[in-house]
C-alpha positions as CSV (number, residue, x, y, z in Angstrom):
1,X,-1.4,-31.2,-9.4
2,X,-4.4,-32.9,-8.3
3,X,-6.0,-35.8,-10.6
4,X,-9.2,-33.7,-11.0
5,X,-7.2,-30.7,-12.5
6,X,-5.1,-33.0,-14.8
7,X,-8.5,-34.6,-16.0
8,X,-10.0,-31.3,-16.5
9,X,-6.9,-30.1,-18.4
10,X,-6.8,-32.9,-20.7
11,X,-10.8,-32.7,-21.4
12,X,-10.5,-29.1,-22.1
13,X,-7.3,-29.0,-24.3
14,X,-6.8,-32.6,-25.7
15,X,-10.1,-34.3,-26.9
16,X,-8.8,-34.1,-30.5
17,X,-5.1,-35.2,-29.8
18,X,-3.7,-37.7,-32.1
19,X,-2.1,-40.4,-30.3
20,X,-1.3,-43.1,-32.9
21,X,1.2,-41.4,-35.2
22,X,4.3,-40.6,-33.2
23,X,4.7,-43.9,-31.5
24,X,3.6,-46.6,-34.2
25,X,2.9,-49.5,-31.9
26,X,0.3,-52.1,-31.8
27,X,-0.3,-55.1,-29.7
28,X,0.5,-58.4,-31.3
29,X,-2.4,-60.5,-31.3
30,X,-2.2,-64.2,-29.8
31,X,-1.3,-66.2,-32.8
32,X,1.0,-63.7,-34.1
33,X,3.2,-61.8,-36.4
34,X,6.2,-59.9,-35.3
35,X,5.3,-56.6,-33.5
36,X,6.0,-53.4,-35.7
37,X,9.4,-52.1,-35.0
38,X,9.3,-48.1,-34.3
39,X,11.3,-46.0,-36.7
40,X,13.6,-44.8,-34.1
41,X,14.6,-46.7,-30.8
42,X,12.3,-45.5,-28.1
43,X,13.5,-43.4,-25.0
44,X,11.9,-45.0,-21.9
45,X,12.2,-42.8,-18.9
46,X,13.6,-45.0,-16.2
47,X,11.2,-44.2,-13.1
48,X,11.2,-41.0,-15.1
49,X,14.1,-38.5,-15.2
50,X,15.4,-40.4,-12.0
51,X,19.1,-38.9,-12.2
52,X,17.7,-35.6,-11.8
53,X,14.4,-35.9,-9.6
54,X,13.3,-38.3,-6.7
55,X,12.0,-41.2,-8.7
56,X,8.4,-42.1,-9.4
57,X,7.3,-38.5,-8.7
58,X,5.3,-36.2,-11.0
59,X,8.4,-33.9,-11.0
60,X,10.6,-36.8,-12.2
61,X,8.0,-37.6,-15.0
62,X,7.6,-33.8,-15.7
63,X,11.5,-33.6,-16.5
64,X,11.4,-36.9,-18.5
65,X,8.8,-35.5,-20.8
66,X,10.0,-32.1,-21.2
67,X,13.8,-34.0,-22.1
68,X,12.0,-35.8,-24.8
69,X,11.2,-39.3,-23.3
70,X,8.6,-41.1,-25.4
71,X,7.6,-43.5,-22.5
72,X,7.8,-42.9,-18.8
73,X,7.8,-45.8,-16.4
74,X,5.6,-46.2,-13.0
75,X,6.8,-49.2,-11.2
76,X,3.5,-50.3,-9.6
77,X,2.7,-51.9,-5.9
78,X,-0.2,-52.0,-4.1
79,X,-1.6,-50.4,-0.8
80,X,-3.5,-51.9,2.2
81,X,-6.9,-50.7,0.5
82,X,-5.7,-52.0,-3.1
83,X,-4.5,-49.0,-4.8
84,X,-1.9,-48.9,-7.3
85,X,0.9,-46.4,-6.6
86,X,4.3,-45.9,-8.1
87,X,7.3,-47.1,-6.3
88,X,10.0,-49.1,-7.4
89,X,9.4,-51.6,-4.4
90,X,6.8,-52.2,-1.9
91,X,9.4,-51.7,0.7
92,X,9.5,-47.6,0.9
93,X,12.6,-47.5,3.4
94,X,14.9,-45.6,1.1
95,X,12.6,-43.7,-1.2
96,X,10.4,-41.8,1.4
97,X,10.8,-40.1,4.7
98,X,9.1,-42.9,6.6
99,X,12.0,-43.6,8.9
100,X,11.6,-40.1,10.4
101,X,7.9,-40.5,11.2
102,X,7.3,-41.7,14.6
103,X,3.7,-42.5,14.0
104,X,4.7,-45.3,11.9
105,X,7.9,-46.6,13.7
106,X,6.0,-49.8,14.9
107,X,4.9,-50.9,11.3
108,X,8.9,-51.5,10.5
109,X,8.9,-55.2,10.0
110,X,10.6,-58.1,8.4
111,X,9.0,-59.9,5.3
112,X,10.0,-62.5,2.8
113,X,9.7,-60.9,-0.7
114,X,10.5,-63.4,-3.5
115,X,12.4,-65.5,-1.2
116,X,14.4,-62.8,0.1
117,X,14.0,-61.3,3.7
118,X,13.6,-57.9,3.5
119,X,13.4,-55.5,6.7
120,X,11.4,-52.2,6.4
121,X,8.3,-50.6,5.6
122,X,6.0,-52.0,2.9
123,X,2.9,-50.1,1.0
124,X,0.8,-53.1,1.5
125,X,0.7,-52.3,5.4
126,X,-0.3,-48.5,4.7
127,X,-3.5,-47.0,3.3
128,X,-3.3,-44.7,0.5
129,X,-4.3,-41.6,2.6
130,X,-1.4,-42.8,5.1
131,X,1.2,-43.1,2.1
132,X,0.0,-39.3,1.0
133,X,1.4,-37.9,4.1
134,X,5.0,-39.2,3.3
135,X,7.5,-37.4,1.0
136,X,9.9,-38.9,-1.4
137,X,13.5,-39.0,-1.1
138,X,16.6,-39.3,-3.5
139,X,17.5,-43.4,-3.3
140,X,21.0,-42.9,-4.1
141,X,21.7,-39.9,-1.7
142,X,24.7,-37.8,-2.4
143,X,25.6,-39.7,-5.7
144,X,22.9,-37.2,-7.1
145,X,23.0,-34.2,-5.3
146,X,20.6,-32.2,-7.8
147,X,17.9,-34.9,-6.9
148,X,18.5,-35.0,-3.5
149,X,17.9,-31.4,-3.1
150,X,14.3,-32.0,-3.6
151,X,13.9,-34.3,-0.8
152,X,10.9,-34.0,1.3
153,X,8.9,-32.1,-1.6
154,X,6.9,-34.5,-3.6
155,X,4.3,-37.1,-2.7
156,X,3.5,-40.8,-3.8
157,X,1.2,-41.0,-6.7
158,X,-1.3,-43.3,-7.9
159,X,-1.4,-44.9,-11.3
160,X,-4.6,-42.8,-11.7
161,X,-2.8,-39.7,-10.9
162,X,0.2,-40.8,-13.4
163,X,-2.4,-41.3,-16.1
164,X,-3.9,-38.0,-15.8
165,X,-0.8,-36.3,-15.6
166,X,0.7,-37.7,-18.6
167,X,-2.5,-37.1,-20.5
168,X,-2.2,-33.4,-19.5
169,X,1.5,-33.2,-20.6
170,X,0.7,-35.0,-24.0
171,X,-2.0,-32.4,-24.7
172,X,0.4,-29.5,-23.5
173,X,3.0,-30.7,-25.5
174,X,1.1,-31.7,-28.5
175,X,2.7,-35.2,-28.7
176,X,2.1,-38.7,-27.7
177,X,3.7,-40.0,-24.4
178,X,3.5,-43.7,-23.6
179,X,3.4,-45.4,-20.4
180,X,5.4,-48.3,-19.7
181,X,4.3,-49.8,-16.0
182,X,6.2,-52.5,-14.4
183,X,4.2,-54.9,-12.2
184,X,6.3,-55.5,-9.1
185,X,6.5,-58.6,-7.3
186,X,3.2,-60.2,-8.7
187,X,3.3,-63.5,-7.0
188,X,3.9,-62.0,-3.7
189,X,1.1,-59.5,-3.9
190,X,-1.4,-62.2,-5.4
191,X,-0.4,-64.3,-2.2
192,X,-1.5,-61.6,0.2
193,X,-4.8,-60.8,-1.7
194,X,-3.8,-57.9,-3.5
195,X,-3.2,-58.9,-7.0
196,X,-1.9,-56.3,-9.4
197,X,-3.2,-57.5,-12.7
198,X,-7.0,-57.1,-12.3
199,X,-6.1,-53.6,-10.9
200,X,-3.8,-52.5,-13.7
201,X,-6.8,-53.7,-16.2
202,X,-9.2,-51.6,-14.1
203,X,-6.8,-48.7,-14.2
204,X,-6.3,-49.0,-18.1
205,X,-10.0,-49.3,-18.6
206,X,-10.8,-46.4,-16.4
207,X,-8.5,-43.8,-18.3
208,X,-9.5,-42.3,-21.6
209,X,-5.9,-41.6,-22.3
210,X,-4.5,-45.2,-21.5
211,X,-7.4,-46.9,-23.7
212,X,-5.7,-45.1,-26.6
213,X,-1.9,-44.1,-25.9
214,X,0.7,-46.6,-26.3
215,X,1.1,-48.8,-23.4
216,X,3.8,-51.5,-22.6
217,X,3.3,-53.7,-19.4
218,X,6.6,-55.2,-18.3
219,X,7.4,-57.9,-15.6
220,X,10.4,-60.0,-14.6
221,X,7.5,-62.7,-14.0
222,X,6.2,-64.9,-16.6
223,X,2.8,-66.3,-15.8
224,X,1.3,-63.0,-15.4
225,X,2.2,-61.8,-18.6
226,X,0.5,-64.9,-20.1
227,X,-2.5,-64.3,-18.4
228,X,-2.7,-60.8,-19.3
229,X,-2.1,-61.8,-22.9
230,X,-5.6,-63.3,-22.9
231,X,-7.1,-60.4,-21.1
232,X,-6.1,-57.7,-23.4
233,X,-8.2,-58.2,-26.4
234,X,-10.0,-54.9,-26.2
235,X,-6.8,-53.0,-25.8
236,X,-5.3,-52.9,-29.1
237,X,-2.6,-50.1,-27.8
238,X,-1.0,-52.5,-25.1
239,X,2.1,-54.4,-25.7
240,X,3.8,-56.7,-23.1
241,X,7.6,-57.0,-22.2
242,X,9.5,-59.8,-20.5
243,X,12.0,-58.2,-18.6
244,X,15.4,-60.4,-18.1
245,X,17.8,-60.1,-15.2
246,X,20.9,-61.9,-14.4
247,X,20.5,-65.2,-16.7
248,X,21.6,-67.4,-13.6
249,X,18.6,-66.4,-11.9
250,X,14.8,-67.2,-12.4
251,X,11.5,-65.6,-12.4
252,X,10.1,-65.8,-9.0
253,X,6.6,-67.1,-10.2
254,X,8.4,-70.3,-11.8
255,X,10.5,-70.7,-8.4
256,X,7.2,-70.5,-6.4
257,X,5.6,-73.1,-8.7
258,X,8.4,-75.5,-7.9
259,X,9.5,-75.1,-11.6
260,X,12.4,-73.1,-11.7
261,X,13.5,-72.1,-15.1
262,X,16.6,-69.6,-15.1
263,X,16.4,-66.6,-17.5
264,X,19.2,-68.2,-19.5
265,X,17.0,-70.8,-20.9
266,X,14.4,-68.1,-21.9
267,X,17.3,-66.8,-24.0
268,X,18.2,-69.8,-26.4
269,X,16.2,-69.7,-29.8
270,X,13.3,-72.1,-28.3
271,X,13.1,-69.9,-25.1
272,X,12.9,-66.7,-27.2
273,X,10.3,-68.2,-29.5
274,X,8.3,-69.2,-26.5
275,X,8.5,-65.4,-25.2
276,X,7.3,-64.4,-28.4
277,X,4.1,-66.4,-28.0
278,X,2.8,-64.1,-25.5
279,X,5.2,-60.8,-25.4
280,X,5.9,-58.5,-27.9
281,X,9.3,-57.3,-26.4
282,X,12.2,-58.8,-24.5
283,X,14.3,-56.6,-22.4
284,X,17.4,-57.9,-20.7
285,X,19.9,-55.9,-18.6
286,X,22.3,-54.2,-20.7
287,X,25.3,-56.4,-19.7
288,X,23.3,-59.3,-21.0
289,X,23.6,-57.9,-24.5
290,X,27.2,-56.5,-24.2
291,X,28.9,-57.9,-21.4
292,X,31.9,-56.5,-19.1
293,X,35.2,-58.1,-19.7
294,X,37.8,-58.7,-16.8
295,X,38.9,-55.2,-17.4
296,X,35.4,-53.4,-16.8
297,X,35.1,-52.8,-20.4
298,X,32.8,-53.9,-23.0
299,X,33.5,-57.3,-24.4
300,X,32.1,-58.8,-27.5
301,X,28.4,-58.5,-27.9
302,X,26.4,-61.8,-27.1
303,X,24.1,-61.7,-30.6
304,X,21.2,-61.3,-28.4
305,X,19.3,-58.6,-30.3
306,X,19.7,-60.3,-33.6
307,X,18.4,-63.6,-32.1
308,X,15.6,-62.1,-30.6
309,X,14.4,-60.2,-34.0
310,X,14.8,-63.4,-35.5
311,X,11.9,-64.8,-33.1
312,X,9.9,-61.9,-34.0
313,X,10.5,-59.7,-30.7
314,X,11.3,-56.1,-30.3
315,X,14.3,-55.7,-27.9
316,X,14.7,-53.3,-25.2
317,X,17.4,-52.9,-22.4
318,X,18.1,-51.3,-19.0
319,X,19.3,-49.1,-17.7
320,X,21.7,-46.6,-18.7
321,X,22.9,-44.0,-15.9
322,X,25.2,-41.1,-16.2
323,X,27.3,-41.4,-13.3
324,X,30.9,-43.0,-13.7
325,X,30.0,-45.8,-11.2
326,X,27.5,-47.1,-13.7
327,X,29.4,-47.0,-16.9
328,X,31.8,-49.6,-18.5
329,X,35.6,-48.5,-18.1
330,X,35.6,-47.7,-21.5
331,X,33.5,-44.5,-21.1
332,X,34.3,-43.4,-17.7
333,X,36.4,-40.0,-17.0
334,X,38.8,-39.2,-14.2
335,X,36.1,-36.9,-12.5
336,X,35.4,-39.5,-9.6
337,X,33.1,-42.4,-9.2
338,X,30.1,-40.4,-8.2
339,X,30.6,-37.8,-10.9
340,X,28.2,-37.1,-13.5
341,X,29.6,-38.1,-17.0
342,X,27.2,-37.1,-19.6
343,X,29.8,-37.5,-22.6
344,X,30.6,-41.0,-21.4
345,X,26.9,-42.0,-20.9
346,X,25.8,-40.8,-24.4
347,X,28.7,-42.7,-25.9
348,X,27.6,-46.0,-24.2
349,X,24.3,-45.6,-25.2
350,X,25.5,-45.3,-29.0
351,X,27.3,-48.3,-28.5
352,X,24.4,-50.5,-27.4
353,X,22.2,-48.8,-30.1
354,X,24.7,-50.2,-32.6
355,X,23.1,-53.6,-31.7
356,X,19.8,-52.6,-33.2
357,X,17.9,-51.9,-30.2
358,X,14.2,-51.0,-30.5
359,X,14.0,-49.0,-27.2
360,X,16.2,-48.4,-23.9
361,X,15.6,-47.3,-20.5
362,X,17.6,-44.4,-19.2
363,X,17.7,-42.4,-15.9
364,X,18.5,-39.2,-17.9
365,X,16.1,-39.1,-21.2
366,X,17.8,-35.8,-22.3
367,X,21.1,-37.8,-22.7
368,X,19.0,-40.7,-24.4
369,X,17.7,-38.3,-26.8
370,X,21.2,-36.7,-27.6
371,X,22.4,-40.3,-28.0
372,X,19.8,-40.8,-30.8
373,X,21.1,-37.6,-32.8
């Protein structure tokens, strides 16, 4: 579906759609009290329904919405001509058919992204028109045969196209659907003259839907979120989410600035209070909330959810996946490492929900919705 078609569908069917009631979020203002907790934990579709369709395609987003997702996630990177597109990384080697395209073979190169050497093809070396000639592929291959069956079918989409599509789906389903974009490698893109943040703000401003629907902007970096906090005064519908990965690592912007500050320092009471000064959410990886023991089973919770709530933050986590290989040993079955295990995934999600989560990312929103009962 083209952007023009989805835009016409929304203008024709959804001008009066009520957007504030289903997902009662508001942006905390600089100063600030705690953001209001949702009545139920929010189901956030990780790259769409990426367990069942190639990630970051309109098909993945459509499946996620049909399966009950409250938010869909487009990871955002920039093209050579400065357009924001939905890809998990700027390296598109494993998520598109670029490796089969002889006309682009010479553009394979090695770059240093966030301090790591990466060899492949990168969005910033292609115009949007060139990227539109590519087709998406399942990143995990045969681990996800249903999704792999759609290899070669769907194209790369822009933020504008995602916004228009979600607006059309919201009108069609008669319910609010939020957007939770992640800014990928902000320091890197700023360094090559393609900063993501002004392009995101322009995208929010240009979309009637995104000016009023719930939006949560996420990043593993810190300085970009702090800068956005000061620029989002007119967007009362937008919240910010600080992502947390392996606590031993550090946000790359702090490394680039020579002020390396590990994520573990951000999870202390003082660190959480600082996050609450600019963000509404903190979202650590699942195993930071409940780690795995030596036997691969869930160990004792860390107490992070309660500590973050005490600091005035909402708490999300990432990512629940339905295959045995991604589950804690408590929840696996005997069907094999790559087997889909819906029952085990639901049980694992429920164990984490018991900690008091306000939202969670899942590759399979239908299972997330089941876990919520």
